[in-house]
C-alpha positions in Angstrom: 10.3 -34.9 -55.5 9.0 -32.6 -52.8 5.7 -33.5 -51.2 2.8 -31.6 -52.4 -0.1 -30.3 -50.3 -3.5 -29.1 -51.1 -3.3 -25.4 -51.5 -5.9 -22.7 -52.1 -4.7 -20.4 -55.0 -6.3 -17.1 -55.8 -5.8 -15.8 -59.4 -6.3 -12.0 -59.1 -6.4 -10.9 -62.7 -8.1 -9.2 -65.6 -9.6 -10.4 -68.9 -6.4 -12.4 -69.7 -7.2 -14.7 -66.8 -11.0 -14.3 -66.8 -11.2 -15.9 -70.2 -12.7 -13.0 -72.0 -14.3 -14.0 -75.3 -14.1 -17.7 -74.7 -16.0 -20.3 -72.7 -15.0 -20.2 -69.1 -14.1 -23.9 -69.1 -11.5 -23.3 -71.9 -9.6 -20.6 -70.0 -6.1 -21.2 -68.7 -7.2 -21.0 -65.0 -9.8 -23.8 -65.5 -7.2 -25.8 -67.5 -4.7 -25.3 -64.7 -7.3 -26.6 -62.2 -7.6 -29.8 -64.3 -3.8 -30.2 -64.3 -3.6 -29.5 -60.5 -6.7 -31.3 -59.1 -5.1 -31.5 -55.6 -5.3 -27.7 -55.3 -8.3 -25.4 -55.0 -8.0 -22.6 -57.6 -10.2 -19.6 -57.2 -10.5 -17.4 -60.3 -10.9 -13.9 -58.9 -10.3 -12.3 -62.3 -12.6 -9.8 -63.9 -12.5 -8.5 -67.4 -11.5 -4.8 -67.5 -10.1 -4.9 -64.0 -7.4 -2.4 -63.0 -5.0 -2.6 -60.1 -7.3 -0.3 -58.1 -10.3 -2.5 -58.7 -8.3 -5.6 -57.8 -7.2 -3.9 -54.6 -10.8 -3.0 -53.7 -12.0 -6.6 -54.2 -9.0 -8.3 -52.6 -10.1 -8.1 -48.9 -13.4 -9.9 -49.5 -11.6 -12.6 -51.7 -9.0 -13.2 -48.9 -11.8 -13.5 -46.4 -13.5 -16.3 -48.3 -11.1 -18.9 -46.9 -7.4 -19.3 -46.1 -5.5 -18.4 -49.3 -2.1 -20.0 -49.7 -1.0 -18.2 -52.8 -2.2 -15.0 -54.6 -1.2 -14.8 -58.3 -1.4 -11.2 -59.3 -2.0 -10.7 -63.0 -3.1 -7.1 -63.0 -1.9 -3.9 -64.6 -2.7 -4.4 -68.3 -5.8 -2.1 -68.1 -3.9 0.5 -66.1 -1.4 0.5 -68.9 -3.9 0.6 -71.7 -5.5 3.6 -70.0 -2.1 5.3 -69.6 -2.3 5.4 -65.8 0.8 6.8 -64.0 3.2 4.0 -63.2 3.5 5.5 -59.6 -0.2 4.7 -59.1 0.3 1.2 -60.6 3.2 0.7 -58.1 1.1 1.9 -55.2 -1.8 -0.3 -55.9 0.3 -3.4 -56.5 2.3 -2.7 -53.3 -1.0 -2.6 -51.4 -2.2 -5.9 -53.0 1.1 -7.6 -52.2 1.2 -6.4 -48.6 -2.5 -7.2 -48.0 -1.9 -10.8 -49.4 1.2 -11.3 -47.2 -0.6 -9.9 -44.2 -3.2 -12.6 -44.7 -0.5 -15.2 -44.7 -0.5 -15.9 -48.4 2.5 -16.3 -50.7 2.6 -14.0 -53.7 3.4 -14.6 -57.3 3.6 -11.5 -59.4 3.1 -11.8 -63.2 4.9 -9.2 -65.4 2.6 -7.2 -67.6 3.8 -5.2 -70.6 2.1 -2.5 -72.6 2.0 -2.4 -76.4 5.0 -0.6 -78.0 2.8 2.2 -79.3 2.9 3.7 -75.8 6.5 4.6 -76.3 9.7 3.3 -74.9 9.8 5.6 -71.9 6.3 4.7 -70.6 6.8 1.0 -71.4 10.1 1.0 -69.5 8.7 2.8 -66.5 5.7 0.4 -66.5 7.7 -2.8 -66.7 10.2 -1.6 -64.1 7.4 -1.4 -61.5 7.0 -5.2 -61.6 10.8 -5.9 -61.4 11.2 -3.4 -58.5 8.3 -4.9 -56.5 9.5 -8.5 -57.0 12.9 -7.4 -55.8 11.6 -5.3 -52.9 9.4 -8.0 -51.6 11.6 -11.0 -52.6 8.7 -12.6 -54.5 8.8 -14.5 -57.8 8.1 -12.6 -61.0 6.7 -14.7 -63.8 7.6 -13.2 -67.2 4.6 -11.9 -69.2 2.8 -14.9 -70.6 1.5 -13.0 -73.7 5.0 -12.3 -75.0 5.0 -15.3 -77.4 1.2 -15.4 -77.9 0.4 -11.8 -78.8 2.6 -11.8 -82.0 0.9 -15.0 -83.3 -2.4 -14.0 -84.9 -3.6 -17.6 -84.9 -3.6 -17.5 -81.1 -5.4 -14.1 -80.8 -9.0 -13.0 -80.9 -10.0 -10.5 -83.6 -9.4 -7.6 -81.2 -5.7 -8.5 -81.2 -5.6 -8.0 -77.4 -7.1 -11.2 -76.0 -5.8 -14.7 -76.5 -8.2 -17.2 -78.1 -9.1 -20.7 -76.9 -6.2 -22.2 -78.8 -3.8 -20.1 -76.7 -5.1 -21.2 -73.4 -3.2 -24.5 -73.1 0.1 -22.6 -73.9 -0.7 -20.1 -71.1 -1.4 -23.0 -68.7 1.9 -24.6 -69.6 3.7 -21.3 -69.0 2.1 -20.5 -65.7 2.0 -24.0 -64.1 5.7 -24.3 -63.2 5.7 -20.7 -61.8 2.7 -21.5 -59.6 4.1 -24.8 -58.4 7.5 -23.2 -57.6 5.8 -20.3 -55.8 3.9 -22.8 -53.6 7.2 -24.3 -52.5 8.9 -21.0 -51.6 9.0 -20.5 -47.8 
């Protein structure tokens, strides 16, 4: 087993990571902190956040302390608002580069839009994440809502946000990706 070290991890996300509609202590980020007590996990997620908003807030979050890993879980609100995938790519590129310039590793999480946006937009949107992961040689975690969203028992009434029962499943999904990203050189 590889030795572990105390890392500072920044989760830069939207409502899916901010714990919208549930108690903060029930959210997957808090549950992850309980499972990884040797690390300091900062939840820099804000409900309703777009990639542009995350990019605006990132410099001050990076200046708080030395961040070892930035987990980028953004883009859902860009997609729900029908933003151009070129703008999504530009913002995510700047977030990735800013994180790397500050000496942090990056884990990008794939985001998918609902199928009612049409196959062309959905495909263009998803390709942004795969292209950036390839271009920057960073890990890309598959969208953690893929198995949760179709299960009504794991969703809030709005059918957009996962409920408290879904949070341990999200934690289990994200933990190995985060642990692996910390070990990447």
